N, CA, C and O atoms as a printed pandas DataFrame, in Angstrom:
     atom_number atom_name residue_name chain_id  residue_number  x_coord  y_coord  z_coord
0              1         N          MET        A               1   77.696   85.583   90.764
1              2        CA          MET        A               1   79.035   85.046   90.957
2              3         C          MET        A               1   79.157   84.480   92.378
3              4         O          MET        A               1   78.652   85.068   93.334
4              5         N          PRO        A               2   79.828   83.341   92.502
5              6        CA          PRO        A               2   79.971   82.752   93.843
6              7         C          PRO        A               2   80.872   83.586   94.749
7              8         O          PRO        A               2   81.827   84.215   94.293
8              9         N          SER        A               3   80.554   83.576   96.011
9             10        CA          SER        A               3   81.395   84.277   96.984
10            11         C          SER        A               3   81.424   83.482   98.287
11            12         O          SER        A               3   81.005   83.965   99.339
12            13         N          GLU        A               4   81.931   82.245   98.191
13            14        CA          GLU        A               4   82.039   81.390   99.376
14            15         C          GLU        A               4   83.132   81.901  100.299
15            16         O          GLU        A               4   84.104   82.514   99.856
16            17         N          VAL        A               5   82.961   81.643  101.575
17            18        CA          VAL        A               5   83.930   82.052  102.589
18            19         C          VAL        A               5   85.115   81.083  102.544
19            20         O          VAL        A               5   84.934   79.876  102.383
20            21         N          PHE        A               6   86.306   81.616  102.684
21            22        CA          PHE        A               6   87.517   80.798  102.738
22            23         C          PHE        A               6   88.454   81.407  103.770
23            24         O          PHE        A               6   88.329   82.578  104.130
24            25         N          ASN        A               7   89.398   80.591  104.241
25            26        CA          ASN        A               7   90.332   81.102  105.250
26            27         C          ASN        A               7   91.738   81.217  104.654
27            28         O          ASN        A               7   91.978   80.850  103.503
28            29         N          GLU        A               8   92.643   81.727  105.457
29            30        CA          GLU        A               8   94.008   81.975  104.979
30            31         C          GLU        A               8   94.729   80.677  104.623
31            32         O          GLU        A               8   95.541   80.655  103.698
32            33         N          THR        A               9   94.444   79.605  105.345
33            34        CA          THR        A               9   95.070   78.321  105.059
34            35         C          THR        A               9   94.664   77.817  103.679
35            36         O          THR        A               9   95.507   77.349  102.914
36            37         N          ASP        A              10   93.375   77.911  103.360
37            38        CA          ASP        A              10   92.890   77.506  102.037
38            39         C          ASP        A              10   93.554   78.340  100.949
39            40         O          ASP        A              10   93.979   77.816   99.919
40            41         N          MET        A              11   93.636   79.653  101.195
41            42        CA          MET        A              11   94.245   80.551  100.220
42            43         C          MET        A              11   95.716   80.210  100.013
43            44         O          MET        A              11   96.183   80.160   98.875
44            45         N          LEU        A              12   96.459   79.972  101.109
45            46        CA          LEU        A              12   97.881   79.649  100.992
46            47         C          LEU        A              12   98.095   78.330  100.254
47            48         O          LEU        A              12   99.042   78.200   99.478
48            49         N          LEU        A              13   97.229   77.362  100.490
49            50        CA          LEU        A              13   97.326   76.079   99.790
50            51         C          LEU        A              13   97.193   76.278   98.285
51            52         O          LEU        A              13   97.995   75.751   97.514
52            53         N          GLN        A              14   96.191   77.028   97.868
53            54        CA          GLN        A              14   95.987   77.279   96.435
54            55         C          GLN        A              14   97.090   78.182   95.869
55            56         O          GLN        A              14   97.500   78.015   94.720
56            57         N          TRP        A              15   97.562   79.123   96.662
57            58        CA          TRP        A              15   98.647   80.016   96.253
58            59         C          TRP        A              15   99.893   79.202   95.917
59            60         O          TRP        A              15  100.518   79.399   94.875
60            61         N          ASN        A              16  100.241   78.283   96.821
61            62        CA          ASN        A              16  101.431   77.457   96.615
62            63         C          ASN        A              16  101.262   76.471   95.463
63            64         O          ASN        A              16  102.223   76.182   94.750
64            65         N          LYS        A              17  100.047   75.952   95.275
65            66        CA          LYS        A              17   99.788   75.070   94.131
66            67         C          LYS        A              17   99.994   75.829   92.821
67            68         O          LYS        A              17  100.571   75.301   91.870
68            69         N          PHE        A              18   99.516   77.074   92.783
69            70        CA          PHE        A              18   99.685   77.867   91.566
70            71         C          PHE        A              18  101.154   78.200   91.328
71            72         O          PHE        A              18  101.617   78.189   90.188
72            73         N          ALA        A              19  101.888   78.496   92.400
73            74        CA          ALA        A              19  103.323   78.784   92.262
74            75         C          ALA        A              19  104.043   77.562   91.697
75            76         O          ALA        A              19  104.922   77.701   90.846
76            77         N          GLN        A              20  103.677   76.372   92.161
77            78        CA          GLN        A              20  104.282   75.146   91.635
78            79         C          GLN        A              20  103.910   74.956   90.171
79            80         O          GLN        A              20  104.736   74.529   89.364
80            81         N          LYS        A              21  102.677   75.271   89.835
81            82        CA          LYS        A              21  102.219   75.180   88.444
82            83         C          LYS        A              21  103.042   76.123   87.552
83            84         O          LYS        A              21  103.406   75.762   86.433
84            85         N          MET        A              22  103.329   77.321   88.050
85            86        CA          MET        A              22  104.144   78.280   87.296
86            87         C          MET        A              22  105.573   77.741   87.113
87            88         O          MET        A              22  106.149   77.860   86.032
88            89         N          THR        A              23  106.124   77.162   88.151
89            90        CA          THR        A              23  107.469   76.593   88.058
90            91         C          THR        A              23  107.497   75.471   87.031
91            92         O          THR        A              23  108.399   75.408   86.195
92            93         N          ASP        A              24  106.509   74.589   87.094
93            94        CA          ASP        A              24  106.449   73.450   86.173
94            95         C          ASP        A              24  106.284   73.873   84.721
95            96         O          ASP        A              24  106.764   73.193   83.814
96            97         N          SER        A              25  105.603   75.000   84.498
97            98        CA          SER        A              25  105.376   75.457   83.124
98            99         C          SER        A              25  106.475   76.397   82.627
99           100         O          SER        A              25  106.376   76.939   81.527
100          101         N          GLY        A              26  107.527   76.592   83.440
101          102        CA          GLY        A              26  108.657   77.406   83.011
102          103         C          GLY        A              26  108.551   78.879   83.351
103          104         O          GLY        A              26  109.427   79.658   82.978
104          105         N          LYS        A              27  107.513   79.275   84.040
105          106        CA          LYS        A              27  107.341   80.678   84.438
106          107         C          LYS        A              27  107.901   80.862   85.843
107          108         O          LYS        A              27  107.171   81.176   86.784
108          109         N          ARG        A              28  109.192   80.664   85.964
109          110        CA          ARG        A              28  109.828   80.662   87.284
110          111         C          ARG        A              28  109.879   82.037   87.927
111          112         O          ARG        A              28  109.876   82.141   89.154
112          113         N          LEU        A              29  109.926   83.085   87.133
113          114        CA          LEU        A              29  109.995   84.435   87.690
114          115         C          LEU        A              29  108.726   84.748   88.486
115          116         O          LEU        A              29  108.792   85.272   89.598
116          117         N          MET        A              30  107.587   84.424   87.912
117          118        CA          MET        A              30  106.311   84.647   88.608
118          119         C          MET        A              30  106.260   83.802   89.881
119          120         O          MET        A              30  105.823   84.283   90.926
120          121         N          ALA        A              31  106.700   82.560   89.800
121          122        CA          ALA        A              31  106.716   81.683   90.977
122          123         C          ALA        A              31  107.635   82.248   92.057
123          124         O          ALA        A              31  107.315   82.177   93.244
124          125         N          THR        A              32  108.755   82.798   91.657
125          126        CA          THR        A              32  109.689   83.389   92.612
126          127         C          THR        A              32  109.057   84.574   93.319
127          128         O          THR        A              32  109.180   84.708   94.537
128          129         N          TYR        A              33  108.386   85.432   92.574
129          130        CA          TYR        A              33  107.708   86.577   93.189
130          131         C          TYR        A              33  106.658   86.112   94.192
131          132         O          TYR        A              33  106.508   86.698   95.265
132          133         N          MET        A              34  105.934   85.057   93.836
133          134        CA          MET        A              34  104.877   84.551   94.706
134          135         C          MET        A              34  105.438   83.955   95.992
135          136         O          MET        A              34  104.769   83.963   97.025
136          137         N          GLN        A              35  106.663   83.439   95.932
137          138        CA          GLN        A              35  107.234   82.760   97.083
138          139         C          GLN        A              35  108.218   83.617   97.878
139          140         O          GLN        A              35  108.835   83.124   98.823
140          141         N          MET        A              36  108.375   84.882   97.514
141          142        CA          MET        A              36  109.271   85.768   98.257
142          143         C          MET        A              36  108.804   85.944   99.696
143          144         O          MET        A              36  109.616   85.919  100.621
144          145         N          ASN        A              37  107.513   86.121   99.887
145          146        CA          ASN        A              37  106.910   86.270  101.208
146          147         C          ASN        A              37  105.571   85.556  101.191
147          148         O          ASN        A              37  104.954   85.402  100.137
148          149         N          ASP        A              38  105.128   85.124  102.350
149          150        CA          ASP        A              38  103.792   84.545  102.428
150          151         C          ASP        A              38  102.771   85.673  102.371
151          152         O          ASP        A              38  102.891   86.660  103.095
152          153         N          PRO        A              39  101.767   85.529  101.514
153          154        CA          PRO        A              39  100.726   86.553  101.457
154          155         C          PRO        A              39   99.836   86.472  102.688
155          156         O          PRO        A              39   99.744   85.431  103.337
156          157         N          THR        A              40   99.190   87.575  102.996
157          158        CA          THR        A              40   98.245   87.607  104.116
158          159         C          THR        A              40   96.859   87.869  103.573
159          160         O          THR        A              40   96.695   88.428  102.488
160          161         N          LEU        A              41   95.870   87.462  104.333
161          162        CA          LEU        A              41   94.492   87.594  103.899
162          163         C          LEU        A              41   93.748   88.528  104.834
163          164         O          LEU        A              41   93.825   88.387  106.055
164          165         N          ASN        A              42   93.022   89.489  104.257
165          166        CA          ASN        A              42   92.175   90.396  105.015
166          167         C          ASN        A              42   90.834   90.449  104.295
167          168         O          ASN        A              42   90.669   91.203  103.337
168          169         N          GLY        A              43   89.889   89.658  104.749
169          170        CA          GLY        A              43   88.606   89.550  104.054
170          171         C          GLY        A              43   88.811   88.769  102.769
171          172         O          GLY        A              43   89.137   87.582  102.797
172          173         N          THR        A              44   88.616   89.445  101.636
173          174        CA          THR        A              44   88.875   88.810  100.338
174          175         C          THR        A              44   90.067   89.454   99.640
175          176         O          THR        A              44   90.316   89.187   98.464
176          177         N          THR        A              45   90.802   90.294  100.351
177          178        CA          THR        A              45   91.982   90.944   99.785
178          179         C          THR        A              45   93.231   90.207  100.234
179          180         O          THR        A              45   93.481   90.036  101.427
180          181         N          ILE        A              46   94.009   89.776   99.251
181          182        CA          ILE        A              46   95.266   89.093   99.514
182          183         C          ILE        A              46   96.371   90.123   99.375
183          184         O          ILE        A              46   96.490   90.781   98.342
184          185         N          THR        A              47   97.187   90.262  100.425
185          186        CA          THR        A              47   98.263   91.251  100.419
186          187         C          THR        A              47   99.604   90.537  100.334
187          188         O          THR        A              47   99.901   89.645  101.129
188          189         N          LEU        A              48  100.406   90.944   99.357
189          190        CA          LEU        A              48  101.736   90.375   99.164
190          191         C          LEU        A              48  102.754   91.497   99.281
191          192         O          LEU        A              48  102.579   92.566   98.697
192          193         N          GLU        A              49  103.816   91.252  100.033
193          194        CA          GLU        A              49  104.876   92.239  100.217
194          195         C          GLU        A              49  106.038   91.889   99.292
195          196         O          GLU        A              49  106.549   90.769   99.325
196          197         N          LEU        A              50  106.454   92.853   98.466
197          198        CA          LEU        A              50  107.573   92.660   97.551
198          199         C          LEU        A              50  108.643   93.711   97.822
199          200         O          LEU        A              50  108.341   94.769   98.373
200          201         N          PRO        A              51  109.903   93.432   97.437
201          202        CA          PRO        A              51  111.012   94.294   97.851
202          203         C          PRO        A              51  111.168   95.612   97.103
203          204         O          PRO        A              51  111.793   96.530   97.635
204          205         N          ASN        A              52  110.625   95.750   95.879
205          206        CA          ASN        A              52  110.800   97.018   95.165
206          207         C          ASN        A              52  109.695   97.232   94.137
207          208         O          ASN        A              52  108.909   96.329   93.851
208          209         N          GLN        A              53  109.650   98.435   93.592
209          210        CA          GLN        A              53  108.585   98.831   92.675
210          211         C          GLN        A              53  108.623   98.042   91.370
211          212         O          GLN        A              53  107.568   97.674   90.853
212          213         N          SER        A              54  109.801   97.774   90.828
213          214        CA          SER        A              54  109.872   97.046   89.559
214          215         C          SER        A              54  109.364   95.618   89.715
215          216         O          SER        A              54  108.704   95.095   88.818
216          217         N          THR        A              55  109.664   94.986   90.839
217          218        CA          THR        A              55  109.157   93.647   91.112
218          219         C          THR        A              55  107.635   93.686   91.207
219          220         O          THR        A              55  106.952   92.793   90.705
220          221         N          LYS        A              56  107.111   94.719   91.852
221          222        CA          LYS        A              56  105.664   94.873   91.971
222          223         C          LYS        A              56  105.019   94.981   90.597
223          224         O          LYS        A              56  104.020   94.318   90.321
224          225         N          GLU        A              57  105.587   95.810   89.742
225          226        CA          GLU        A              57  105.008   96.005   88.411
226          227         C          GLU        A              57  105.052   94.725   87.589
227          228         O          GLU        A              57  104.086   94.401   86.898
228          229         N          GLU        A              58  106.164   93.992   87.657
229          230        CA          GLU        A              58  106.261   92.733   86.927
230          231         C          GLU        A              58  105.263   91.712   87.463
231          232         O          GLU        A              58  104.643   90.981   86.690
232          233         N          PHE        A              59  105.107   91.661   88.773
233          234        CA          PHE        A              59  104.145   90.731   89.370
234          235         C          PHE        A              59  102.729   91.073   88.921
235          236         O          PHE        A              59  101.963   90.187   88.540
236          237         N          LEU        A              60  102.381   92.357   88.965
237          238        CA          LEU        A              60  101.018   92.768   88.623
238          239         C          LEU        A              60  100.675   92.498   87.164
239          240         O          LEU        A              60   99.516   92.239   86.841
240          241         N          THR        A              61  101.675   92.557   86.272
241          242        CA          THR        A              61  101.375   92.257   84.872
242          243         C          THR        A              61  101.078   90.780   84.655
243          244         O          THR        A              61  100.375   90.422   83.710
244          245         N          GLY        A              62  101.606   89.922   85.517
245          246        CA          GLY        A              62  101.378   88.496   85.353
246          247         C          GLY        A              62  100.385   87.894   86.322
247          248         O          GLY        A              62  100.210   86.675   86.332
248          249         N          CYS        A              63   99.729   88.701   87.137
249          250        CA          CYS        A              63   98.884   88.131   88.192
250          251         C          CYS        A              63   97.438   87.903   87.775
251          252         O          CYS        A              63   96.655   87.396   88.578
252          253         N          HIS        A              64   97.054   88.256   86.557
253          254        CA          HIS        A              64   95.665   88.053   86.130
254          255         C          HIS        A              64   95.295   86.577   86.114
255          256         O          HIS        A              64   94.191   86.196   86.502
256          257         N          GLU        A              65   96.232   85.753   85.660
257          258        CA          GLU        A              65   96.005   84.311   85.645
258          259         C          GLU        A              65   95.877   83.783   87.078
259          260         O          GLU        A              65   95.053   82.911   87.353
260          261         N          LEU        A              66   96.694   84.314   87.982
261          262        CA          LEU        A              66   96.643   83.924   89.392
262          263         C          LEU        A              66   95.296   84.271   90.007
263          264         O          LEU        A              66   94.708   83.449   90.709
264          265         N          ILE        A              67   94.804   85.468   89.755
265          266        CA          ILE        A              67   93.518   85.892   90.317
266          267         C          ILE        A              67   92.402   84.982   89.805
267          268         O          ILE        A              67   91.541   84.556   90.576
268          269         N          GLY        A              68   92.417   84.689   88.523
269          270        CA          GLY        A              68   91.407   83.788   87.958
270          271         C          GLY        A              68   91.465   82.407   88.588
271          272         O          GLY        A              68   90.434   81.808   88.891
272          273         N          TYR        A              69   92.669   81.912   88.779
273          274        CA          TYR        A              69   92.866   80.593   89.393
274          275         C          TYR        A              69   92.319   80.580   90.819
275          276         O          TYR        A              69   91.569   79.679   91.193
276          277         N          LEU        A              70   92.700   81.584   91.611
277          278        CA          LEU        A              70   92.245   81.646   92.997
278          279         C          LEU        A              70   90.731   81.820   93.097
279          280         O          LEU        A              70   90.090   81.199   93.944
280          281         N          ARG        A              71   90.166   82.649   92.248
281          282        CA          ARG        A              71   88.714   82.851   92.269
282          283         C          ARG        A              71   87.983   81.551   91.949
283          284         O          ARG        A              71   86.956   81.244   92.555
284          285         N          GLY        A              72   88.515   80.791   90.997
285          286        CA          GLY        A              72   87.883   79.521   90.638
286          287         C          GLY        A              72   88.046   78.469   91.711
287          288         O          GLY        A              72   87.074   77.803   92.067
288          289         N          LYS        A              73   89.237   78.301   92.233
289          290        CA          LYS        A              73   89.498   77.248   93.222
290          291         C          LYS        A              73   88.863   77.547   94.569
291          292         O          LYS        A              73   88.429   76.626   95.262
292          293         N          LEU        A              74   88.801   78.815   94.953
293          294        CA          LEU        A              74   88.238   79.178   96.254
294          295         C          LEU        A              74   86.755   79.556   96.153
295          296         O          LEU        A              74   86.126   79.873   97.162
296          297         N          HIS        A              75   86.203   79.523   94.943
297          298        CA          HIS        A              75   84.788   79.815   94.687
298          299         C          HIS        A              75   84.373   81.159   95.252
299          300         O          HIS        A              75   83.343   81.278   95.916
300          301         N          ASN        A              76   85.196   82.181   94.978
301          302        CA          ASN        A              76   84.890   83.522   95.463
302          303         C          ASN        A              76   85.422   84.526   94.443
303          304         O          ASN        A              76   86.631   84.664   94.261
304          305         N          HIS        A              77   84.494   85.227   93.777
305          306        CA          HIS        A              77   84.899   86.164   92.728
306          307         C          HIS        A              77   85.136   87.580   93.256
307          308         O          HIS        A              77   85.281   88.517   92.470
308          309         N          ASP        A              78   85.174   87.740   94.573
309          310        CA          ASP        A              78   85.481   89.038   95.167
310          311         C          ASP        A              78   86.958   89.168   95.504
311          312         O          ASP        A              78   87.384   90.205   96.014
312          313         N          ILE        A              79   87.753   88.126   95.228
313          314        CA          ILE        A              79   89.174   88.117   95.584
314          315         C          ILE        A              79   89.936   89.174   94.789
315          316         O          ILE        A              79   89.794   89.291   93.572
316          317         N          THR        A              80   90.750   89.939   95.519
317          318        CA          THR        A              80   91.657   90.900   94.893
318          319         C          THR        A              80   93.041   90.718   95.496
319          320         O          THR        A              80   93.195   90.182   96.594
320          321         N          ILE        A              81   94.039   91.172   94.759
321          322        CA          ILE        A              81   95.412   91.092   95.244
322          323         C          ILE        A              81   95.977   92.502   95.360
323          324         O          ILE        A              81   95.896   93.300   94.426
324          325         N          GLU        A              82   96.540   92.786   96.505
325          326        CA          GLU        A              82   97.181   94.076   96.767
326          327         C          GLU        A              82   98.669   93.813   96.995
327          328         O          GLU        A              82   99.039   92.922   97.758
328          329         N          VAL        A              83   99.513   94.594   96.329
329          330        CA          VAL        A              83  100.954   94.429   96.487
330          331         C          VAL        A              83  101.511   95.637   97.221
331          332         O          VAL        A              83  101.274   96.782   96.836
332          333         N          VAL        A              84  102.256   95.362   98.289
333          334        CA          VAL        A              84  102.877   96.405   99.100
334          335         C          VAL        A              84  104.378   96.330   98.871
335          336         O          VAL        A              84  104.969   95.252   98.921
336          337         N          VAL        A              85  104.996   97.490   98.619
337          338        CA          VAL        A              85  106.441   97.543   98.419
338          339         C          VAL        A              85  107.104   97.875   99.750
339          340         O          VAL        A              85  106.762   98.859  100.406
340          341         N          ASN        A              86  108.060   97.034  100.135
341          342        CA          ASN        A              86  108.817   97.255  101.360
342          343         C          ASN        A              86  110.299   97.211  100.993
343          344         O          ASN        A              86  110.921   96.149  100.998
344          345         N          GLU        A              87  110.846   98.362  100.681
345          346        CA          GLU        A              87  112.237   98.425  100.229
346          347         C          GLU        A              87  113.233   98.294  101.370
347          348         O          GLU        A              87  114.434   98.178  101.124
348          349         N          THR        A              88  112.764   98.311  102.615
349          350        CA          THR        A              88  113.693   98.188  103.733
350          351         C          THR        A              88  114.116   96.744  103.972
351          352         O          THR        A              88  115.094   96.491  104.674
352          353         N          VAL        A              89  113.384   95.800  103.392
353          354        CA          VAL        A              89  113.744   94.391  103.556
354          355         C          VAL        A              89  114.976   94.105  102.715
355          356         O          VAL        A              89  114.971   94.302  101.500
356          357         N          GLU        A              90  116.014   93.648  103.360
357          358        CA          GLU        A              90  117.257   93.335  102.661
358          359         C          GLU        A              90  117.707   91.950  103.068
359          360         O          GLU        A              90  117.551   91.547  104.221
360          361         N          ASN        A              91  118.259   91.233  102.128
361          362        CA          ASN        A              91  118.875   89.951  102.456
362          363         C          ASN        A              91  120.344   90.203  102.728
363          364         O          ASN        A              91  121.074   90.685  101.862
364          365         N          LYS        A              92  120.767   89.878  103.918
365          366        CA          LYS        A              92  122.167   90.031  104.267
366          367         C          LYS        A              92  122.789   88.655  104.199
367          368         O          LYS        A              92  122.389   87.741  104.920
368          369         N          TYR        A              93  123.759   88.519  103.337
369          370        CA          TYR        A              93  124.403   87.235  103.160
370          371         C          TYR        A              93  125.639   87.144  104.040
371          372         O          TYR        A              93  126.369   88.120  104.214
372          373         N          ALA        A              94  125.859   85.971  104.585
373          374        CA          ALA        A              94  127.014   85.733  105.444
374          375         C          ALA        A              94  128.123   85.111  104.606
375          376         O          ALA        A              94  127.940   84.057  103.996
376          377         N          PHE        A              95  129.275   85.775  104.582
377          378        CA          PHE        A              95  130.394   85.283  103.791
378          379         C          PHE        A              95  131.534   84.777  104.658
379          380         O          PHE        A              95  132.098   83.718  104.381
380          381         N          THR        A              96  131.872   85.504  105.681
381          382        CA          THR        A              96  133.005   85.120  106.521
382          383         C          THR        A              96  132.539   84.117  107.576
383          384         O          THR        A              96  131.345   84.037  107.865
384          385         N          PRO        A              97  133.456   83.362  108.146
385          386        CA          PRO        A              97  133.068   82.423  109.204
386          387         C          PRO        A              97  132.378   83.120  110.392
387          388         O          PRO        A              97  131.438   82.575  110.972
388          389         N          GLN        A              98  132.845   84.313  110.747
389          390        CA          GLN        A              98  132.227   85.047  111.851
390          391         C          GLN        A              98  130.787   85.428  111.505
391          392         O          GLN        A              98  129.892   85.285  112.337
392          393         N          GLU        A              99  130.562   85.911  110.283
393          394        CA          GLU        A              99  129.206   86.267  109.866
394          395         C          GLU        A              99  128.301   85.040  109.847
395          396         O          GLU        A              99  127.138   85.116  110.242
396          397         N          LYS        A             100  128.831   83.914  109.390
397          398        CA          LYS        A             100  128.049   82.680  109.368
398          399         C          LYS        A             100  127.687   82.248  110.786
399          400         O          LYS        A             100  126.559   81.828  111.044
400          401         N          PHE        A             101  128.646   82.353  111.701
401          402        CA          PHE        A             101  128.386   81.991  113.086
402          403         C          PHE        A             101  127.323   82.909  113.693
403          404         O          PHE        A             101  126.432   82.436  114.399
404          405         N          GLU        A             102  127.407   84.208  113.428
405          406        CA          GLU        A             102  126.420   85.155  113.957
406          407         C          GLU        A             102  125.028   84.843  113.421
407          408         O          GLU        A             102  124.035   84.943  114.142
408          409         N          ARG        A             103  124.968   84.466  112.149
409          410        CA          ARG        A             103  123.674   84.104  111.548
410          411         C          ARG        A             103  123.110   82.847  112.210
411          412         O          ARG        A             103  121.918   82.785  112.511
412          413         N          LEU        A             104  123.955   81.857  112.435
413          414        CA          LEU        A             104  123.512   80.643  113.116
414          415         C          LEU        A             104  123.075   80.941  114.544
415          416         O          LEU        A             104  122.133   80.334  115.053
416          417         N          LYS        A             105  123.762   81.876  115.184
417          418        CA          LYS        A             105  123.422   82.264  116.551
418          419         C          LYS        A             105  122.049   82.948  116.589
419          420         O          LYS        A             105  121.311   82.801  117.564
420          421         N          GLN        A             106  121.711   83.685  115.544
421          422        CA          GLN        A             106  120.381   84.296  115.470
422          423         C          GLN        A             106  119.308   83.215  115.372
423          424         O          GLN        A             106  118.247   83.319  115.987
424          425         N          ILE        A             107  119.596   82.189  114.602
425          426        CA          ILE        A             107  118.632   81.111  114.414
426          427         C          ILE        A             107  118.503   80.274  115.684
427          428         O          ILE        A             107  117.396   79.932  116.100
428          429         N          ASN        A             108  119.644   79.944  116.297
429          430        CA          ASN        A             108  119.644   79.099  117.482
430          431         C          ASN        A             108  120.671   79.632  118.478
431          432         O          ASN        A             108  121.856   79.320  118.366
432          433         N          PRO        A             109  120.233   80.432  119.451
433          434        CA          PRO        A             109  121.160   81.052  120.400
434          435         C          PRO        A             109  121.970   80.058  121.242
435          436         O          PRO        A             109  123.016   80.424  121.778
436          437         N          THR        A             110  121.517   78.835  121.365
437          438        CA          THR        A             110  122.254   77.861  122.181
438          439         C          THR        A             110  123.564   77.429  121.531
439          440         O          THR        A             110  124.368   76.744  122.162
440          441         N          ILE        A             111  123.785   77.814  120.301
441          442        CA          ILE        A             111  125.054   77.477  119.644
442          443         C          ILE        A             111  126.223   78.181  120.335
443          444         O          ILE        A             111  127.351   77.691  120.304
444          445         N          GLU        A             112  125.954   79.320  120.953
445          446        CA          GLU        A             112  126.998   80.026  121.708
446          447         C          GLU        A             112  127.420   79.195  122.919
447          448         O          GLU        A             112  128.604   79.131  123.250
448          449         N          LEU        A             113  126.456   78.564  123.572
449          450        CA          LEU        A             113  126.765   77.686  124.704
450          451         C          LEU        A             113  127.625   76.510  124.232
451          452         O          LEU        A             113  128.576   76.127  124.912
452          453         N          LEU        A             114  127.301   75.948  123.095
453          454        CA          LEU        A             114  128.084   74.853  122.517
454          455         C          LEU        A             114  129.518   75.298  122.251
455          456         O          LEU        A             114  130.466   74.577  122.562
456          457         N          ARG        A             115  129.672   76.485  121.678
457          458        CA          ARG        A             115  130.997   77.009  121.368
458          459         C          ARG        A             115  131.819   77.191  122.654
459          460         O          ARG        A             115  132.993   76.827  122.714
460          461         N          LYS        A             116  131.178   77.759  123.672
461          462        CA          LYS        A             116  131.892   77.984  124.954
462          463         C          LYS        A             116  132.209   76.672  125.660
463          464         O          LYS        A             116  133.299   76.511  126.209
464          465         N          THR        A             117  131.278   75.744  125.649
465          466        CA          THR        A             117  131.467   74.466  126.340
466          467         C          THR        A             117  132.675   73.708  125.810
467          468         O          THR        A             117  133.468   73.160  126.575
468          469         N          PHE        A             118  132.798   73.686  124.501
469          470        CA          PHE        A             118  133.898   72.940  123.881
470          471         C          PHE        A             118  135.073   73.811  123.493
471          472         O          PHE        A             118  136.000   73.358  122.822
472          473         N          ASP        A             119  135.031   75.087  123.926
473          474        CA          ASP        A             119  136.110   76.031  123.664
474          475         C          ASP        A             119  136.493   76.043  122.174
475          476         O          ASP        A             119  137.655   75.862  121.812
476          477         N          LEU        A             120  135.476   76.264  121.322
477          478        CA          LEU        A             120  135.665   76.241  119.872
478          479         C          LEU        A             120  135.982   77.622  119.333
479          480         O          LEU        A             120  135.521   78.632  119.865
480          481         N          ASP        A             121  136.768   77.656  118.278
481          482        CA          ASP        A             121  137.031   78.906  117.561
482          483         C          ASP        A             121  136.015   79.059  116.447
483          484         O          ASP        A             121  135.446   78.083  115.960
484          485         N          VAL        A             122  135.801   80.301  116.056
485          486        CA          VAL        A             122  134.872   80.558  114.956
486          487         C          VAL        A             122  135.627   80.599  113.654
487          488         O          VAL        A             122  135.027   80.804  112.599
């Protein structure tokens, strides 16, 4: 079996191509799981972080096709996928204008300077 060397960029390119293929074929749930976080590469082990155990189990039941695809495209049959559950990751949504402003301030702290300069209300 082939076991050519590949890097994380090559893996991410093929990962995203497969996710798009899943979306195009109507398997959007699998594509969503694949795009929740960027996977990392350690040797030939691809590690993906998912938010809970049920998501992990659903991903693992559908990942056989993904593993076959990656092994073929990257010419390495030693590739494995490891899923790590990180339940502490939470999406906090901003609903109020103040929460939205705080979120924007996290992204770009200079927005506070803009607000002060023009004496704007939130």
